[in-house]
C-alpha positions in Angstrom: 0.0 0.0 0.0 2.4 2.6 -1.2 1.9 6.1 0.1 -0.3 5.1 3.0 0.4 6.3 6.6 1.6 3.7 9.1 0.1 3.3 12.6 3.2 4.9 14.0 2.9 7.9 11.7 -0.7 8.4 12.6 0.0 8.1 16.3 1.5 11.6 16.3 -1.9 12.9 15.1 -3.0 13.8 11.6 -1.5 16.7 9.7 -3.5 19.8 9.0 -4.6 18.7 5.5 -5.8 15.3 6.7 -7.5 16.9 9.7 -9.3 19.5 7.4 -10.4 16.8 5.0 -11.9 14.5 7.7 -12.9 17.0 10.3 -16.4 16.5 11.7 -17.3 13.5 9.6 -19.5 10.9 11.3 -18.6 7.3 11.6 -19.0 5.6 8.2 -22.2 3.7 7.6 -22.6 1.3 4.7 -24.5 2.9 1.8 -24.7 6.3 3.5 -22.8 9.4 2.2 -19.5 10.3 3.7 -20.8 13.7 4.5 -24.5 13.5 5.2 -26.7 16.0 3.3 -28.3 19.0 5.1 -31.1 18.3 7.4 -34.0 20.6 6.8 -36.2 20.1 9.9 -38.0 22.6 12.1 -39.0 19.8 14.5 -38.1 16.2 15.1 -40.1 13.1 16.2 -40.3 13.5 20.0 -42.5 11.0 21.8 -42.3 10.9 25.6 -39.7 12.9 27.5 -37.5 15.2 25.4 -34.2 13.6 26.3 -32.6 13.2 22.9 -30.1 15.5 21.2 -32.5 17.0 18.6 -35.9 18.5 19.6 -36.5 21.8 17.8 -34.7 23.4 14.9 -33.7 26.6 16.7 -31.8 24.6 19.3 -29.9 21.9 17.5 -29.6 20.4 14.0 -27.5 17.4 12.9 -25.9 19.4 10.1 -24.7 22.1 12.6 -23.4 19.3 14.8 -21.1 18.0 12.1 -19.9 21.5 11.2 -19.3 22.5 14.8 -17.3 19.3 15.5 -15.2 20.1 12.3 -14.4 23.6 13.4 -13.6 22.5 16.9 -11.1 19.9 15.6 -9.3 22.7 13.7 -9.5 25.4 16.5 -8.5 23.0 19.3 -7.2 19.6 17.9 -7.2 16.8 20.5 -9.0 18.9 23.2 -12.2 17.2 24.3 -13.3 20.0 26.7 -13.9 22.5 23.8 -17.2 23.2 22.1 -18.2 25.2 19.0 -21.4 27.0 18.2 -22.3 28.0 14.7 -24.2 31.2 13.9 -25.9 32.9 11.0 -23.0 35.3 10.4 -19.8 36.5 11.9 -21.5 39.5 13.5 -24.1 37.1 15.1 -21.1 35.2 16.7 -19.4 38.4 17.8 -22.7 39.8 19.3 -23.4 36.5 21.1 -20.1 36.7 23.1 -20.4 40.4 23.9 -24.0 40.4 24.9 -24.0 37.1 26.7 -21.0 38.0 28.9 -21.7 41.6 29.7 -24.3 43.4 31.7 -25.0 47.0 32.8 -22.1 48.3 34.9 -19.5 46.1 33.3 -16.6 47.3 31.3 -15.3 45.9 28.0 -12.1 46.7 26.1 -12.4 46.8 22.3 -9.8 47.6 19.6 -10.3 51.0 18.0 -8.8 49.7 14.7 -10.9 46.6 14.3 -13.7 45.6 12.0 -15.8 48.5 10.9 -19.0 47.4 12.5 -17.5 47.5 16.0 -18.4 51.2 16.4 -22.1 50.2 16.0 -21.6 47.5 18.5 -20.0 50.0 20.9 -23.1 52.3 20.6 -25.4 49.4 21.5 -23.3 48.3 24.4 -23.2 51.8 25.8 -27.0 52.0 25.4 -27.2 49.0 27.7 -25.1 50.7 30.3 -21.9 48.9 29.6 -18.6 50.9 29.7 -16.6 50.6 26.5 -12.9 51.4 26.4 -10.9 51.3 23.2 -7.2 51.2 22.3 -5.2 50.2 19.2 -4.2 46.6 18.5 -0.5 47.4 17.9 2.1 47.6 20.8 -0.4 45.8 23.1 -2.0 49.1 23.8 -5.1 47.5 25.1 -3.2 46.7 28.3 -3.3 50.3 29.3 -7.1 50.3 29.7 -7.6 46.8 31.0 -8.0 47.4 34.8 -11.5 46.6 36.0 -12.8 45.2 32.6 -15.0 42.1 32.5 -14.0 41.2 28.9 -11.1 41.9 26.6 -11.8 41.7 22.8 -8.8 41.2 20.6 -8.6 41.3 16.8 -5.2 40.1 15.7 -4.3 40.6 12.9 -6.6 43.7 12.8 -8.8 44.4 9.9 -7.9 46.2 7.8 -4.7 47.6 9.2 -3.0 44.2 9.9 -1.5 45.2 13.2 -0.8 42.3 15.6 -0.7 42.1 19.4 0.9 39.6 21.7 -2.1 37.5 22.5 -0.4 35.4 25.2 0.7 38.6 27.0 -2.7 40.2 26.9 -4.4 37.0 27.9 -2.2 36.6 31.0 -2.8 40.2 32.0 -6.5 40.0 31.5 -6.9 36.7 33.4 -4.8 38.2 36.3 -7.4 41.0 36.5 -10.3 38.5 36.3 -11.3 39.3 32.7 -12.3 36.9 30.0 -10.6 37.2 26.6 -12.2 36.7 23.1 -10.0 36.7 20.0 -11.4 37.5 16.5 -9.6 34.8 14.5 -11.3 35.6 11.2 -8.3 36.8 9.3 -5.8 34.2 10.6 -8.2 31.2 10.4 -7.5 28.2 12.7 -4.7 27.2 10.4 -3.0 30.5 11.0 -3.3 30.6 14.8 -5.2 29.0 17.5 -6.3 31.5 20.2 -7.4 28.9 22.7 -3.9 27.4 22.7 -2.6 31.0 23.4 -4.9 31.1 26.5 -8.0 32.9 25.2 -11.4 31.9 26.4 -13.2 32.3 23.1 -12.1 32.1 19.5 -14.6 33.9 17.3 -14.7 34.2 13.5 -16.7 35.0 10.5 -16.8 31.8 8.5 -18.0 33.9 5.6 -14.3 34.6 4.9 -11.5 32.2 4.3 -12.9 29.3 6.3 -15.5 28.7 3.7 -13.6 30.6 1.0 -16.0 30.8 -1.9 -18.0 33.9 -1.2 -21.3 32.1 -1.2 -22.0 31.5 2.6 -22.7 33.8 5.5 -21.7 32.1 8.7 -20.0 32.7 12.1 -18.8 30.6 15.0 -17.7 30.7 18.6 -15.3 28.1 20.0 -14.6 28.0 23.7 -14.0 25.6 26.6 -17.1 23.9 27.9 -18.4 25.8 31.0 -20.5 28.7 32.1 -19.3 31.2 29.5 -20.1 28.9 26.6 -23.4 28.0 28.2 -24.3 31.7 28.2 -23.3 31.9 24.5 -25.5 29.0 23.7 -28.4 30.5 25.6 -28.0 33.8 23.8 -28.1 32.0 20.4 -31.4 30.3 21.5 -32.9 33.6 22.7 -31.9 35.6 19.6 -32.4 32.8 17.1 -29.2 33.8 15.2 -28.8 30.3 13.8 -27.3 29.2 10.5 -29.4 27.6 7.8 -28.8 23.9 7.2 -27.7 24.5 3.7 -25.2 27.1 4.8 -23.8 24.8 7.5 -23.5 22.0 5.0 -21.7 24.2 2.4 -19.3 25.4 5.1 -18.5 21.9 6.2 -18.0 20.9 2.5 -15.6 23.8 2.0 -13.5 23.1 5.1 -12.1 20.0 3.3 -10.1 22.3 1.0 -9.1 24.8 3.7 -5.5 23.7 4.0 -5.0 23.6 0.2 -6.5 27.1 -0.1 -4.7 28.6 2.8 -1.3 27.3 1.6 -1.8 28.7 -1.9 -3.3 32.0 -0.8 -0.7 32.7 1.9 2.2 31.9 -0.4 0.8 34.1 -3.1 0.1 36.9 -0.7 3.8 36.8 0.3 4.7 37.0 -3.4 2.4 40.0 -4.0 3.6 41.8 -0.8 7.3 41.3 -1.9 6.4 42.6 -5.4 4.9 45.8 -3.8 8.0 46.5 -1.6 9.9 49.4 -2.9 7.3 50.5 -5.4 7.3 54.3 -5.5 3.5 54.5 -5.8 2.9 52.4 -2.7 3.2 53.6 0.9 2.2 52.0 4.2 2.5 48.5 2.9 1.5 45.9 5.6 1.7 42.2 5.6 2.8 40.4 8.8 4.8 37.8 6.8 7.3 40.5 5.5 10.4 40.4 7.7 10.4 44.2 7.9 6.7 44.5 8.8 6.2 46.1 12.2 4.1 43.1 13.3 6.4 40.4 12.0 8.3 39.5 15.2 5.2 39.1 17.3 3.2 37.4 14.5 6.0 34.9 14.1 5.8 33.9 17.7 2.1 33.1 17.6 1.0 32.5 14.0 1.8 29.5 11.8 0.6 31.4 8.7 0.2 35.1 8.1 -3.0 35.3 6.1 -4.1 36.2 2.6 -4.7 39.9 3.1 -2.4 42.8 2.2 -2.9 46.5 2.8 -1.3 49.5 1.3 -2.0 53.1 0.4 -1.9 54.9 -2.9 -1.5 58.7 -3.1 -5.2 59.7 -3.5 -8.7 58.4 -3.7 -8.6 58.9 -7.5 -5.4 57.0 -7.8 -6.8 54.1 -5.8 -9.9 54.0 -7.9 -7.9 54.0 -11.1 -5.8 51.1 -9.7 -8.9 49.1 -8.9 -10.4 49.7 -12.3 -7.2 48.6 -14.0 -7.1 45.2 -12.3 -8.3 42.3 -14.5 -7.9 39.3 -12.1 -9.0 41.1 -9.0 -12.7 41.9 -8.3 -13.6 45.2 -6.7 -15.6 43.8 -3.8 -15.7 43.8 -0.1 -15.0 40.8 2.2 -11.9 38.7 1.9 -10.5 35.1 1.9 -12.2 33.9 -1.2 -10.6 31.8 -4.0 -11.0 34.8 -6.3 -8.9 37.8 -5.4 -10.7 40.9 -4.3 -9.7 44.4 -3.5 -11.4 47.6 -2.4 -10.8 51.2 -1.3 -11.8 50.8 2.3 -12.5 54.5 2.8 -15.6 54.2 0.8 -17.5 52.6 3.7 -16.6 55.4 6.1 -16.1 53.1 9.2 -12.3 52.7 9.1 -9.8 55.3 10.1 -7.7 54.9 6.9 -6.5 57.3 4.2 -8.7 57.9 1.1 -6.2 55.9 -1.0 -6.0 52.9 1.4 -6.4 49.5 -0.4 -7.2 46.2 1.2 -6.2 43.4 -1.1 -7.4 39.8 -0.5 -5.3 37.3 -2.4 -7.1 34.4 -4.0 -6.0 31.1 -5.6 -4.9 32.4 -9.0 -1.5 31.5 -10.2 1.0 33.7 -8.3 2.8 34.9 -11.5 -0.5 36.0 -13.1 -1.7 37.8 -10.0 1.6 39.6 -9.4 1.8 40.7 -13.0 -1.8 42.0 -12.9 -1.2 44.0 -9.8 2.0 45.5 -11.1 0.4 46.3 -14.5 -2.5 48.0 -12.7 -0.1 50.1 -10.7 1.7 51.2 -13.8 -1.5 52.1 -15.6 -3.0 53.9 -12.7 0.1 56.1 -12.2 -0.2 57.6 -15.7 
């Protein structure tokens, strides 16, 4: 059996590709599909006492269960005390942690350079009587406003600026002060970093992005150690009903099988594009944690296994940036990131990020590296005329 793994090789645990391909699959049953199809059920047969795992479609669904097990195996491989909950979107997952853990009079620390919807979240938290403190991701600045907080929210790398903080250091400081820690792991993915292994209480992500990778699913998840905090998250999901559809959950699980392949290709190509942009006279503020001279590289290298598929940089003006986007042929002008088709956008058009008018967020897809680099450099040349 040439090429097959021996028992000794498998005893060390499967590699990331093997884990991604087989994550969350049920035990094989003769004549049944390897990955069961989506279960579309609002209710289940329930005679007598409701003691089984599936009772009502807002609480549990077998398709969610397979997906949640798959994500848990990637976020915390080999750890049996971890559970994952799937949500209808990344914002549903984020909201579930914040609003299930905080109450009036509590304080929370958020990044002031994170995802652009966080200011809306801040306004809602404050409307509920929760104190919100903010600080930048870089230089571990959130440490300065941590005293007395109930929850620390970390986004590392930050979106869209790609700053990185020392997650271990912040976790230790937060726990010493009695605070819980949640890490938005969207940009890194569990193949880039594992927040729970760095000590965090929650790893939260938008599965809409690279986890599913095809731009056709809205999904979010929360992974954490079983216990009171995760019980509160589950209760919040039940109350709000922010549940994923069975088809979305099934598509997400199907997509995870290729996650390692996609991440490897996209990360390598992102590095190639970032290196091609270094030294370009039109480009300023280039950020990619994988570049040795990036301000975040040292810390990122200590806690990340891969640096992600997103690059950011700034062109001279809004008009220059828009000309660049129009000149691209292999890159779609679209929001979001992590898909197999490269996308880019001028982030300032949304108004929620503190970035220059010419700031570009480029998400590298699975195109041939040489083709993508050539397209980006050609568009730079054309847009500079």
